[in-house]
Structures are given as structure tokens and as C-alpha cells.
TORPA-965004 format. One record per residue (C-alpha): x, z, y; residue in one letter; chain. Coordinates in steps of 0.2 Angstrom, whole numbers, plus 5000, padded with zeros to 4 digits. Example, Ala and Ser with C-alpha at 12.3 -4.5 7.8 and 13.67 -1.06 7.14 Angstrom:
+------+------+------+-----+-------+
|   c1 |   c3 |   c2 | res | chain |
+------+------+------+-----+-------+
| 5062 | 5039 | 4978 |   A |     A |
| 5068 | 5036 | 4995 |   S |     A |
+------+------+------+-----+-------+
This chain:
+------+------+------+-----+-------+
|   c1 |   c3 |   c2 | res | chain |
+------+------+------+-----+-------+
| 5000 | 5000 | 5001 |   M |     A |
| 5006 | 4996 | 5017 |   L |     A |
| 5012 | 5010 | 5028 |   A |     A |
| 5002 | 5014 | 5044 |   P |     A |
| 5015 | 5006 | 5055 |   L |     A |
| 5015 | 4990 | 5044 |   D |     A |
| 4996 | 4988 | 5045 |   R |     A |
| 4997 | 4989 | 5064 |   I |     A |
| 5012 | 4976 | 5065 |   L |     A |
| 5003 | 4965 | 5053 |   A |     A |
| 4987 | 4966 | 5064 |   F |     A |
| 4997 | 4962 | 5079 |   I |     A |
| 5005 | 4948 | 5071 |   G |     A |
| 4990 | 4939 | 5065 |   S |     A |
| 4982 | 4938 | 5083 |   R |     A |
| 4990 | 4928 | 5097 |   Y |     A |
| 4984 | 4939 | 5112 |   T |     A |
| 4990 | 4955 | 5103 |   A |     A |
| 5007 | 4947 | 5098 |   F |     A |
| 5010 | 4940 | 5116 |   I |     A |
| 5006 | 4958 | 5122 |   W |     A |
| 5019 | 4965 | 5110 |   L |     A |
| 5033 | 4953 | 5115 |   V |     A |
| 5029 | 4954 | 5134 |   T |     A |
| 5025 | 4973 | 5135 |   S |     A |
| 5035 | 4982 | 5122 |   V |     A |
| 5053 | 4987 | 5128 |   P |     A |
| 5066 | 4976 | 5119 |   P |     A |
| 5075 | 4990 | 5114 |   Q |     A |
| 5061 | 4997 | 5104 |   I |     A |
| 5058 | 4980 | 5095 |   L |     A |
| 5076 | 4980 | 5091 |   A |     A |
| 5076 | 4998 | 5083 |   L |     A |
| 5060 | 4994 | 5073 |   L |     A |
| 5068 | 4979 | 5066 |   G |     A |
| 5084 | 4987 | 5061 |   A |     A |
| 5074 | 5001 | 5052 |   W |     A |
| 5064 | 4987 | 5043 |   R |     A |
| 5079 | 4978 | 5037 |   A |     A |
| 5086 | 4994 | 5030 |   V |     A |
| 5069 | 4997 | 5021 |   R |     A |
| 5069 | 4979 | 5014 |   A |     A |
| 5087 | 4982 | 5008 |   A |     A |
| 5081 | 4999 | 4999 |   H |     A |
| 5066 | 4989 | 4991 |   Q |     A |
| 5077 | 4975 | 4985 |   A |     A |
| 5089 | 4988 | 4977 |   R |     A |
| 5074 | 4996 | 4968 |   R |     A |
| 5065 | 4981 | 4963 |   K |     A |
| 5076 | 4965 | 4962 |   V |     A |
| 5086 | 4964 | 4946 |   P |     A |
| 5099 | 4952 | 4954 |   A |     A |
| 5101 | 4963 | 4969 |   Y |     A |
| 5104 | 4979 | 4959 |   Q |     A |
| 5118 | 4970 | 4950 |   R |     A |
| 5125 | 4963 | 4965 |   L |     A |
| 5126 | 4981 | 4973 |   L |     A |
| 5133 | 4988 | 4958 |   A |     A |
| 5147 | 4975 | 4956 |   D |     A |
| 5152 | 4980 | 4975 |   H |     A |
| 5150 | 4998 | 4972 |   R |     A |
| 5138 | 5001 | 4987 |   V |     A |
| 5134 | 5018 | 4991 |   S |     A |
| 5117 | 5026 | 4998 |   A |     A |
| 5127 | 5028 | 5015 |   E |     A |
| 5132 | 5010 | 5014 |   D |     A |
| 5115 | 5005 | 5011 |   L |     A |
| 5108 | 5016 | 5027 |   R |     A |
| 5120 | 5007 | 5038 |   W |     A |
| 5118 | 4989 | 5030 |   L |     A |
| 5137 | 4989 | 5025 |   R |     A |
| 5131 | 4977 | 5012 |   L |     A |
| 5140 | 4961 | 5003 |   P |     A |
| 5134 | 4945 | 5010 |   L |     A |
| 5123 | 4933 | 5000 |   T |     A |
| 5123 | 4915 | 4999 |   D |     A |
| 5120 | 4900 | 4987 |   K |     A |
| 5137 | 4902 | 4979 |   D |     A |
| 5138 | 4921 | 4978 |   A |     A |
| 5119 | 4925 | 4974 |   Y |     A |
| 5108 | 4910 | 4971 |   V |     A |
| 5118 | 4900 | 4959 |   R |     A |
| 5124 | 4916 | 4950 |   R |     A |
| 5107 | 4923 | 4946 |   F |     A |
| 5091 | 4915 | 4939 |   S |     A |
| 5075 | 4912 | 4950 |   L |     A |
| 5066 | 4926 | 4941 |   E |     A |
| 5081 | 4938 | 4943 |   E |     A |
| 5080 | 4936 | 4961 |   R |     A |
| 5062 | 4940 | 4962 |   C |     A |
| 5052 | 4957 | 4964 |   L |     A |
| 5052 | 4965 | 4947 |   N |     A |
| 5062 | 4951 | 4939 |   G |     A |
| 5047 | 4939 | 4937 |   R |     A |
| 5036 | 4926 | 4944 |   L |     A |
| 5018 | 4932 | 4948 |   P |     A |
| 5004 | 4923 | 4940 |   D |     A |
| 4996 | 4917 | 4956 |   H |     A |
| 4997 | 4915 | 4974 |   D |     A |
| 5015 | 4907 | 4973 |   V |     A |
| 5022 | 4892 | 4981 |   A |     A |
| 5037 | 4884 | 4976 |   M |     A |
| 5049 | 4874 | 4989 |   D |     A |
| 5064 | 4863 | 4986 |   E |     A |
| 5078 | 4862 | 4998 |   S |     A |
| 5083 | 4845 | 5005 |   S |     A |
| 5099 | 4844 | 4996 |   G |     A |
| 5109 | 4840 | 5011 |   S |     A |
| 5123 | 4851 | 5005 |   T |     A |
| 5124 | 4842 | 4989 |   G |     A |
| 5112 | 4851 | 4976 |   I |     A |
| 5094 | 4855 | 4980 |   P |     A |
| 5088 | 4872 | 4976 |   H |     A |
| 5070 | 4879 | 4972 |   N |     A |
| 5063 | 4894 | 4982 |   W |     A |
| 5048 | 4904 | 4979 |   V |     A |
| 5036 | 4912 | 4992 |   R |     A |
| 5021 | 4924 | 4990 |   S |     A |
| 5004 | 4920 | 4999 |   L |     A |
| 5007 | 4934 | 5012 |   R |     A |
| 5023 | 4930 | 5017 |   E |     A |
| 5018 | 4912 | 5020 |   R |     A |
| 5004 | 4917 | 5030 |   E |     A |
| 5016 | 4927 | 5041 |   T |     A |
| 5026 | 4912 | 5044 |   S |     A |
| 5010 | 4902 | 5048 |   H |     A |
| 5005 | 4915 | 5061 |   N |     A |
| 5022 | 4914 | 5070 |   F |     A |
| 5022 | 4895 | 5070 |   I |     A |
| 5005 | 4894 | 5077 |   S |     A |
| 5008 | 4907 | 5090 |   H |     A |
| 5024 | 4898 | 5095 |   F |     A |
| 5014 | 4882 | 5097 |   A |     A |
| 5001 | 4890 | 5108 |   R |     A |
| 5014 | 4898 | 5119 |   H |     A |
| 5023 | 4881 | 5122 |   C |     A |
| 5010 | 4869 | 5121 |   F |     A |
| 4995 | 4879 | 5129 |   G |     A |
| 4978 | 4884 | 5124 |   N |     A |
| 4970 | 4867 | 5128 |   E |     A |
| 4964 | 4858 | 5111 |   P |     A |
| 4976 | 4845 | 5103 |   F |     A |
| 4977 | 4835 | 5088 |   V |     A |
| 4992 | 4837 | 5078 |   T |     A |
| 5001 | 4822 | 5069 |   I |     A |
| 5013 | 4831 | 5056 |   N |     A |
| 5027 | 4818 | 5053 |   A |     A |
| 5038 | 4829 | 5043 |   F |     A |
| 5042 | 4824 | 5025 |   S |     A |
| 5028 | 4829 | 5013 |   M |     A |
| 5031 | 4835 | 4995 |   G |     A |
| 5042 | 4848 | 4988 |   A |     A |
| 5050 | 4852 | 5005 |   W |     A |
| 5045 | 4868 | 5014 |   A |     A |
| 5043 | 4862 | 5031 |   T |     A |
| 5030 | 4847 | 5030 |   G |     A |
| 5016 | 4856 | 5021 |   I |     A |
| 5018 | 4873 | 5028 |   N |     A |
| 5019 | 4866 | 5046 |   M |     A |
| 5002 | 4857 | 5042 |   G |     A |
| 4994 | 4872 | 5036 |   I |     A |
| 5001 | 4883 | 5051 |   A |     A |
| 4994 | 4871 | 5065 |   L |     A |
| 4977 | 4870 | 5056 |   Q |     A |
| 4975 | 4887 | 5063 |   R |     A |
| 4973 | 4881 | 5081 |   I |     A |
| 4967 | 4863 | 5079 |   G |     A |
| 4965 | 4847 | 5070 |   T |     A |
| 4980 | 4841 | 5059 |   V |     A |
| 4984 | 4824 | 5051 |   K |     A |
| 4999 | 4825 | 5039 |   S |     A |
| 5005 | 4807 | 5039 |   T |     A |
| 5023 | 4810 | 5034 |   G |     A |
| 5037 | 4800 | 5043 |   P |     A |
| 5026 | 4784 | 5043 |   D |     A |
| 5027 | 4775 | 5059 |   V |     A |
| 5012 | 4763 | 5054 |   D |     A |
| 5001 | 4778 | 5050 |   K |     A |
| 5005 | 4787 | 5066 |   I |     A |
| 5002 | 4772 | 5077 |   L |     A |
| 4986 | 4768 | 5068 |   S |     A |
| 4980 | 4786 | 5070 |   T |     A |
| 4983 | 4785 | 5088 |   L |     A |
| 4975 | 4769 | 5089 |   D |     A |
| 4960 | 4775 | 5080 |   V |     A |
| 4957 | 4791 | 5090 |   L |     A |
| 4962 | 4784 | 5106 |   G |     A |
| 4968 | 4792 | 5122 |   T |     A |
| 4954 | 4805 | 5125 |   K |     A |
| 4964 | 4818 | 5116 |   Y |     A |
| 4981 | 4828 | 5118 |   R |     A |
| 4992 | 4824 | 5103 |   Y |     A |
| 5006 | 4836 | 5096 |   L |     A |
| 5018 | 4825 | 5086 |   L |     A |
| 5029 | 4836 | 5074 |   C |     A |
| 5045 | 4829 | 5065 |   G |     A |
| 5063 | 4827 | 5063 |   Y |     A |
| 5071 | 4822 | 5081 |   P |     A |
| 5079 | 4806 | 5075 |   P |     A |
| 5062 | 4801 | 5068 |   F |     A |
| 5053 | 4803 | 5085 |   L |     A |
| 5066 | 4792 | 5092 |   K |     A |
| 5063 | 4779 | 5079 |   L |     A |
| 5044 | 4781 | 5083 |   L |     A |
| 5048 | 4777 | 5101 |   I |     A |
| 5059 | 4762 | 5098 |   D |     A |
| 5047 | 4755 | 5084 |   S |     A |
| 5032 | 4757 | 5097 |   A |     A |
| 5042 | 4747 | 5110 |   K |     A |
| 5046 | 4732 | 5098 |   E |     A |
| 5028 | 4731 | 5093 |   R |     A |
| 5022 | 4732 | 5111 |   G |     A |
| 5012 | 4748 | 5107 |   F |     A |
| 5011 | 4758 | 5124 |   S |     A |
| 5014 | 4776 | 5120 |   L |     A |
| 5013 | 4779 | 5139 |   A |     A |
| 4994 | 4778 | 5137 |   D |     A |
| 4993 | 4793 | 5127 |   F |     A |
| 4995 | 4812 | 5131 |   S |     A |
| 5009 | 4816 | 5119 |   L |     A |
| 5019 | 4833 | 5116 |   M |     A |
| 5033 | 4835 | 5102 |   A |     A |
| 5038 | 4849 | 5091 |   L |     A |
| 5054 | 4845 | 5081 |   V |     A |
| 5064 | 4854 | 5068 |   G |     A |
| 5075 | 4852 | 5053 |   G |     A |
| 5091 | 4849 | 5062 |   E |     A |
| 5099 | 4851 | 5079 |   G |     A |
| 5094 | 4841 | 5095 |   M |     A |
| 5105 | 4837 | 5110 |   S |     A |
| 5098 | 4838 | 5128 |   E |     A |
| 5102 | 4819 | 5128 |   G |     A |
| 5089 | 4817 | 5115 |   L |     A |
| 5077 | 4827 | 5123 |   R |     A |
| 5080 | 4817 | 5139 |   D |     A |
| 5076 | 4801 | 5129 |   Y |     A |
| 5059 | 4808 | 5122 |   L |     A |
| 5053 | 4816 | 5139 |   I |     A |
| 5047 | 4800 | 5146 |   P |     A |
| 5034 | 4799 | 5132 |   Y |     A |
| 5032 | 4817 | 5127 |   F |     A |
| 5027 | 4829 | 5142 |   S |     A |
| 5034 | 4844 | 5132 |   K |     A |
| 5048 | 4844 | 5118 |   V |     A |
| 5052 | 4860 | 5109 |   Y |     A |
| 5062 | 4863 | 5093 |   S |     A |
| 5059 | 4877 | 5079 |   G |     A |
| 5073 | 4884 | 5068 |   F |     A |
| 5071 | 4888 | 5051 |   G |     A |
| 5079 | 4885 | 5034 |   A |     A |
| 5072 | 4882 | 5016 |   T |     A |
| 5084 | 4896 | 5010 |   D |     A |
| 5075 | 4908 | 5021 |   L |     A |
| 5059 | 4902 | 5028 |   E |     A |
| 5051 | 4891 | 5042 |   I |     A |
| 5048 | 4899 | 5058 |   G |     A |
| 5063 | 4910 | 5060 |   I |     A |
| 5065 | 4906 | 5079 |   A |     A |
| 5058 | 4894 | 5091 |   G |     A |
| 5063 | 4887 | 5108 |   E |     A |
| 5053 | 4893 | 5122 |   S |     A |
| 5052 | 4888 | 5141 |   P |     A |
| 5065 | 4901 | 5144 |   I |     A |
| 5077 | 4896 | 5131 |   S |     A |
| 5075 | 4877 | 5135 |   V |     A |
| 5078 | 4881 | 5154 |   A |     A |
| 5094 | 4891 | 5150 |   I |     A |
| 5101 | 4878 | 5139 |   R |     A |
| 5098 | 4864 | 5151 |   R |     A |
| 5106 | 4873 | 5165 |   E |     A |
| 5121 | 4877 | 5154 |   A |     A |
| 5123 | 4858 | 5151 |   R |     A |
| 5126 | 4855 | 5169 |   R |     A |
| 5134 | 4871 | 5173 |   N |     A |
| 5150 | 4874 | 5164 |   E |     A |
| 5153 | 4892 | 5171 |   R |     A |
| 5135 | 4897 | 5164 |   L |     A |
| 5138 | 4889 | 5148 |   R |     A |
| 5155 | 4899 | 5145 |   E |     A |
| 5147 | 4915 | 5151 |   A |     A |
| 5132 | 4913 | 5139 |   V |     A |
| 5140 | 4904 | 5124 |   F |     A |
| 5158 | 4906 | 5126 |   G |     A |
| 5172 | 4894 | 5126 |   H |     A |
| 5166 | 4879 | 5115 |   D |     A |
| 5163 | 4861 | 5120 |   S |     A |
| 5147 | 4860 | 5110 |   R |     A |
| 5130 | 4865 | 5118 |   L |     A |
| 5121 | 4875 | 5104 |   P |     A |
| 5102 | 4876 | 5101 |   M |     A |
| 5095 | 4891 | 5109 |   L |     A |
| 5080 | 4900 | 5102 |   F |     A |
| 5070 | 4917 | 5103 |   Q |     A |
| 5066 | 4926 | 5087 |   Y |     A |
| 5055 | 4940 | 5083 |   N |     A |
| 5067 | 4955 | 5077 |   P |     A |
| 5052 | 4963 | 5068 |   L |     A |
| 5053 | 4949 | 5055 |   N |     A |
| 5071 | 4945 | 5055 |   H |     A |
| 5086 | 4955 | 5057 |   H |     A |
| 5101 | 4944 | 5063 |   V |     A |
| 5119 | 4947 | 5067 |   F |     A |
| 5136 | 4937 | 5068 |   V |     A |
| 5148 | 4940 | 5053 |   G |     A |
| 5167 | 4940 | 5055 |   H |     A |
| 5168 | 4921 | 5053 |   E |     A |
| 5156 | 4918 | 5067 |   G |     A |
| 5142 | 4914 | 5056 |   E |     A |
| 5124 | 4920 | 5057 |   L |     A |
| 5118 | 4933 | 5044 |   I |     A |
| 5100 | 4935 | 5041 |   F |     A |
| 5089 | 4948 | 5033 |   T |     A |
| 5070 | 4945 | 5031 |   I |     A |
| 5063 | 4962 | 5035 |   T |     A |
| 5046 | 4961 | 5028 |   R |     A |
| 5042 | 4970 | 5011 |   L |     A |
| 5029 | 4956 | 5005 |   E |     A |
| 5044 | 4943 | 5002 |   V |     A |
| 5044 | 4938 | 4984 |   L |     A |
| 5062 | 4933 | 4983 |   S |     A |
| 5070 | 4945 | 4996 |   P |     A |
| 5085 | 4938 | 5006 |   R |     A |
| 5096 | 4952 | 5012 |   I |     A |
| 5112 | 4949 | 5023 |   M |     A |
| 5110 | 4930 | 5018 |   Y |     A |
| 5123 | 4918 | 5026 |   N |     A |
| 5117 | 4901 | 5029 |   L |     A |
| 5134 | 4896 | 5035 |   H |     A |
| 5128 | 4892 | 5052 |   D |     A |
| 5139 | 4895 | 5066 |   E |     A |
| 5131 | 4904 | 5081 |   G |     A |
| 5127 | 4919 | 5091 |   G |     A |
| 5114 | 4932 | 5096 |   V |     A |
| 5110 | 4942 | 5112 |   A |     A |
| 5097 | 4954 | 5116 |   T |     A |
| 5085 | 4950 | 5131 |   F |     A |
| 5095 | 4961 | 5142 |   H |     A |
| 5112 | 4955 | 5136 |   E |     A |
| 5106 | 4937 | 5141 |   M |     A |
| 5101 | 4943 | 5158 |   E |     A |
| 5119 | 4951 | 5160 |   E |     A |
| 5127 | 4935 | 5154 |   R |     A |
| 5118 | 4924 | 5167 |   L |     A |
| 5121 | 4937 | 5180 |   G |     A |
| 5140 | 4936 | 5177 |   S |     A |
| 5138 | 4917 | 5181 |   A |     A |
| 5129 | 4921 | 5197 |   G |     A |
| 5112 | 4916 | 5190 |   R |     A |
| 5096 | 4926 | 5188 |   K |     A |
| 5083 | 4923 | 5174 |   L |     A |
| 5069 | 4921 | 5187 |   G |     A |
| 5079 | 4907 | 5196 |   D |     A |
| 5080 | 4897 | 5180 |   I |     A |
| 5063 | 4900 | 5171 |   V |     A |
| 5050 | 4888 | 5177 |   P |     A |
| 5037 | 4896 | 5189 |   S |     A |
| 5022 | 4902 | 5180 |   G |     A |
| 5029 | 4905 | 5162 |   K |     A |
| 5027 | 4921 | 5154 |   K |     A |
| 5044 | 4931 | 5151 |   I |     A |
| 5044 | 4934 | 5132 |   V |     A |
| 5057 | 4948 | 5130 |   K |     A |
| 5063 | 4943 | 5113 |   L |     A |
| 5082 | 4942 | 5108 |   P |     A |
| 5090 | 4925 | 5108 |   F |     A |
| 5099 | 4917 | 5094 |   L |     A |
| 5109 | 4901 | 5096 |   W |     A |
| 5115 | 4889 | 5082 |   V |     A |
| 5129 | 4876 | 5082 |   Y |     A |
| 5126 | 4870 | 5065 |   G |     A |
| 5134 | 4872 | 5048 |   R |     A |
| 5152 | 4877 | 5049 |   K |     A |
| 5158 | 4863 | 5037 |   D |     A |
| 5150 | 4850 | 5048 |   S |     A |
| 5165 | 4845 | 5057 |   T |     A |
| 5180 | 4834 | 5056 |   L |     A |
| 5198 | 4839 | 5061 |   S |     A |
| 5212 | 4828 | 5067 |   V |     A |
| 5228 | 4833 | 5074 |   M |     A |
| 5220 | 4850 | 5078 |   G |     A |
| 5205 | 4843 | 5087 |   A |     A |
| 5188 | 4847 | 5080 |   N |     A |
| 5175 | 4833 | 5082 |   I |     A |
| 5157 | 4837 | 5078 |   Y |     A |
| 5141 | 4827 | 5076 |   P |     A |
| 5134 | 4835 | 5092 |   E |     A |
| 5149 | 4827 | 5101 |   D |     A |
| 5143 | 4810 | 5095 |   I |     A |
| 5125 | 4813 | 5100 |   E |     A |
| 5129 | 4819 | 5117 |   Q |     A |
| 5140 | 4804 | 5121 |   A |     A |
| 5127 | 4793 | 5113 |   L |     A |
| 5113 | 4799 | 5124 |   Y |     A |
| 5124 | 4798 | 5139 |   G |     A |
| 5123 | 4779 | 5136 |   E |     A |
| 5106 | 4774 | 5135 |   P |     A |
| 5109 | 4755 | 5133 |   E |     A |
| 5119 | 4760 | 5117 |   L |     A |
| 5107 | 4774 | 5111 |   A |     A |
| 5092 | 4762 | 5110 |   V |     A |
| 5101 | 4751 | 5099 |   R |     A |
| 5106 | 4766 | 5087 |   T |     A |
| 5096 | 4772 | 5072 |   H |     A |
| 5108 | 4784 | 5065 |   S |     A |
| 5127 | 4788 | 5066 |   F |     A |
| 5139 | 4797 | 5055 |   C |     A |
| 5158 | 4803 | 5056 |   L |     A |
| 5171 | 4802 | 5042 |   S |     A |
| 5190 | 4801 | 5040 |   L |     A |
| 5199 | 4785 | 5035 |   V |     A |
| 5216 | 4782 | 5029 |   E |     A |
| 5225 | 4768 | 5037 |   D |     A |
| 5238 | 4756 | 5030 |   Q |     A |
| 5253 | 4769 | 5034 |   D |     A |
| 5244 | 4783 | 5025 |   G |     A |
| 5238 | 4791 | 5041 |   G |     A |
| 5221 | 4798 | 5044 |   V |     A |
| 5209 | 4794 | 5058 |   R |     A |
| 5192 | 4798 | 5063 |   P |     A |
| 5179 | 4785 | 5060 |   C |     A |
| 5163 | 4784 | 5070 |   F |     A |
| 5149 | 4774 | 5061 |   S |     A |
| 5133 | 4768 | 5069 |   F |     A |
| 5118 | 4760 | 5061 |   E |     A |
| 5112 | 4748 | 5073 |   I |     A |
| 5094 | 4740 | 5076 |   R |     A |
| 5096 | 4721 | 5080 |   G |     A |
| 5110 | 4709 | 5079 |   E |     A |
| 5128 | 4716 | 5080 |   I |     A |
| 5139 | 4706 | 5091 |   T |     A |
| 5157 | 4707 | 5096 |   N |     A |
| 5152 | 4712 | 5114 |   E |     A |
| 5141 | 4726 | 5106 |   L |     A |
| 5156 | 4732 | 5096 |   R |     A |
| 5168 | 4732 | 5112 |   S |     A |
| 5154 | 4743 | 5121 |   E |     A |
| 5153 | 4756 | 5107 |   F |     A |
| 5172 | 4756 | 5105 |   E |     A |
| 5176 | 4758 | 5123 |   N |     A |
| 5162 | 4769 | 5130 |   R |     A |
| 5158 | 4782 | 5117 |   L |     A |
| 5176 | 4789 | 5113 |   P |     A |
| 5180 | 4790 | 5132 |   E |     A |
| 5164 | 4800 | 5134 |   S |     A |
| 5169 | 4812 | 5120 |   I |     A |
| 5186 | 4814 | 5128 |   R |     A |
| 5179 | 4820 | 5144 |   L |     A |
| 5169 | 4835 | 5137 |   F |     A |
| 5179 | 4839 | 5121 |   N |     A |
| 5194 | 4848 | 5127 |   T |     A |
| 5203 | 4847 | 5110 |   D |     A |
| 5199 | 4829 | 5108 |   F |     A |
| 5206 | 4825 | 5125 |   R |     A |
| 5223 | 4835 | 5121 |   V |     A |
| 5225 | 4825 | 5104 |   A |     A |
| 5221 | 4809 | 5112 |   M |     A |
| 5235 | 4812 | 5125 |   K |     A |
| 5248 | 4819 | 5113 |   E |     A |
| 5244 | 4809 | 5097 |   H |     A |
| 5234 | 4793 | 5102 |   A |     A |
| 5238 | 4782 | 5088 |   A |     A |
| 5231 | 4795 | 5076 |   T |     A |
| 5217 | 4803 | 5086 |   A |     A |
| 5209 | 4786 | 5092 |   T |     A |
| 5194 | 4784 | 5082 |   P |     A |
| 5189 | 4769 | 5072 |   I |     A |
| 5171 | 4763 | 5077 |   V |     A |
| 5161 | 4753 | 5065 |   R |     A |
| 5144 | 4746 | 5067 |   L |     A |
| 5131 | 4742 | 5052 |   F |     A |
| 5115 | 4734 | 5050 |   A |     A |
| 5100 | 4745 | 5046 |   L |     A |
| 5102 | 4752 | 5028 |   G |     A |
| 5119 | 4746 | 5025 |   T |     A |
| 5136 | 4753 | 5022 |   G |     A |
| 5136 | 4772 | 5023 |   P |     A |
| 5119 | 4772 | 5028 |   F |     A |
| 5111 | 4764 | 5013 |   A |     A |
| 5109 | 4782 | 5005 |   A |     A |
| 5099 | 4788 | 5019 |   D |     A |
| 5083 | 4779 | 5013 |   A |     A |
| 5080 | 4792 | 5000 |   G |     A |
| 5084 | 4807 | 5011 |   R |     A |
| 5073 | 4817 | 5022 |   I |     A |
| 5088 | 4821 | 5034 |   K |     A |
| 5101 | 4808 | 5040 |   Q |     A |
| 5119 | 4811 | 5033 |   T |     A |
| 5130 | 4816 | 5048 |   R |     A |
| 5147 | 4819 | 5039 |   I |     A |
| 5154 | 4808 | 5025 |   L |     A |
| 5166 | 4817 | 5014 |   H |     A |
| 5178 | 4806 | 5004 |   S |     A |
+------+------+------+-----+-------+
């Protein structure tokens, strides 16, 4: 039976107005303390009821004192998921007979895994997503077109269920024909929320242009997720979508861990053009991370020694508890007060940045650079997919021709290794177009990536990228047809 406090929090979490009251009125310090207590409680339950976690703690000789202060071994796919069976990682070591959903991860790291969730834990995620959508997109009715991939993956089906709570949903999957047909049938009298992976919404825009379908006639908003999005891509979407927000989740954990808010987007966009503010908020890194806010009552998050985000789902109804779980995403966290202080150190106040009329949601901040292994290193310079995306959307004429891109290392005739930037191109590939990509994109990256700039100055022969253009669905992009996410790093 739920404790009285859990009953209260469950009631508040299920109702939008109560939830907004909680995150705008309750002092952030109180929310943080409650969240930490719930994380310890979740770890205690996992020790008592989850066979795999019992063995893990025994192997590491974890004491009661260690448990009380969350001095616990980290879990991830290698150290925990692949070591123990699906049933061993569940409460009481078995799968319940009913009310269980099984999802499959995308397999973007090489091997897809299966994850199970109880009905109640899914309902909590659905509540958060629906609250987040109402906060970002307003209370006026809208029709949701759900373009996330359908099937065994967590995001698509759950997103559709969550947004049915606040409106009408059509789940098309990432199908341009079905989406344009739906807009054509329903017409311009509705507001629409399109949900999907960021590159797919770009594809939708480009495809509509080619077909002469005027998206400008419709009132469109966008909710993206599944991978990071640069501010350049947001700029590309904004002429067609009045609002563009992103959510953060992972099949390893759950969808709806965190979401962009009007506050977080305003801070990130200010940080893009204000180097002093970017360094004050995120530190010294050429990348501009995604910035979200999260509910500390549902997720306890901190940064490990390797600069990676560590998550604990704090609710007791989680069928397969994730305690101190490492997604291997690089990033950071800050309380609401800490974020105000960081902005202040750069001479800015939150009130100066946040759009007028927006409610101040006093939730902590979470920022994500991406998976730690999503990088190439050449002559001491780290080059990230985010660098390519930032440079690409700084060149609109090239962005409109690009369907996808990826990074790799190639060996030249002398045995040296050089970075290679590959682009999947819509339309005819000409020598002139190749020259534009070769000249403009590396130069853009050189301007904002300090490591790359130094490497180009000191080791130009090795650091200068090889730029290759491919027709749609050819070369390294042939395999993307069967994937739900585009490949960004090619490993030899």
C-alpha cells in the first residue's frame, strides 16, 4: 500500500493544475530533499525485492550505511543488464501475469535490448508528458500527429497514449505521405502538434516543398525527441512550426525523463550567441548541449566521476528498477538556484532571458551533450556530430540539400588517419556542390571548435577532413533505411 505521502504526490502528479502548483510554489530545496529520500527508498526496495540487485550489492559488499548515502555501484548495460536475465531484474524475480508492456531499444549502440514496464509506471510517464505538452503548447485544443516510429519501441506508442489525454491523436509513424494527407483531410481550422525525430521533421519540410504542399497554411507546432537537436535545426523548423520543444528520455530508463521548457530554450539560445554565458552555465566545451528541466520527485540525477549522468528512478511501482543507472551520456545538472547564480556570474538575470508571460517552473536543470563514445579524435581534437550539425545549419543552402550526415575516420595511402565527413544529398551531386561542402563546412567548424582549430593550424595535412557526398540511400547511408535513428558515427 502506498504511504500517505506517495498518495498525495500521485494525486498531484495526475492533475495538471496541481502539478503546476507543485513546481511553481513549493521551494526547490524541498523538492530536492524529497527526491533524494525517494531515491534511497527505491534502492532499499530493490535490495529487498530484486534478485539481480541483491547479487550486485553483495558482490560489491555494500553496507547499510552505503545504501543510506547512495554510495552504490553504477549499473549499465554491461555491468547489469547483460549480466542478469530480464526476470532477475524484476521485482520478486518474475514477470507479472498482466498489465506489463515490453519495449525494445533502437539498437543504435549495436544490440537491441528488451525492457518491461508496469501499467502504473507507464501512467506516470504519460502524465508527465501530457503536463509538459500543456505547459509548452498551451491549453487551446490541438490535433497531434505522432510521427515517431511505431512498433516495439517505447517512444511511439507511449507518446500517442500520453497525448490522447489532452486531445486527438493520429499515429502515422514517420510517413510523409500519411502526414500530408492528414493535414489535407482535416484542413487549416485546427492547431497541429507534430511529434517525431528532429531529422524527420526536416525531411517533412523538404518533401512538402518539393511537392508544392504549403505547410505555411497550417498552424503547426513540433515536439521532437529521440536524439539531440541543434539550435540551427530549430531555426530551420521555426518558419513552419510556431513552437518547437524537445523531450529527453531513453528506453533504458523511460520516456519523459525531462523536457525543454520556455525557460530552458531561452537560456540555451542566449548561450549560443553569448560565449561568456555559455561558459558560465555549461563550462568550457565547444558543444552547446541540450538543456532540459526535470522532476526530482521522479528522477534522482547526478554527474559521475567521468562526467556522465547517473539516473535513479525513484518510484516504487517500477517493475524493473533502475538504480544508479549510467546511460553514458555526458552532461550536467544544476538546481534552479544554481542556474540563477550561473546566469548572474555572466551578468544576466533569469527574468531578462525568459519570455514575458511565461510561468517560472522552479525545477532543476539537466543538460546533455550526447553519448560519450559519439566522438572522433584526430591529433588531439575531438569532433562531434553536434559540430557538423551546427556548421550545417549555419549554411542554409547546404542544409536544404542534406538528408543526413555521419562522421568516420579513414586511412590514407601513407597510413595516416584523417576525419571524414559524409553527407547524404537530395538531388544532383555536382562538382560545384562538392566544392561548397569542402570549403564551407570545415571552415565553420574551425571557427567554433577550439581543438579542431588548433589541430588544423599545427597538423593541417592530418586534421583536414575528407568530405564525401552520396546520393540518397547509398554508401554509408544505405543501412539507415532499416533504422529508426540515423547513424552519426561510423566505426571501422
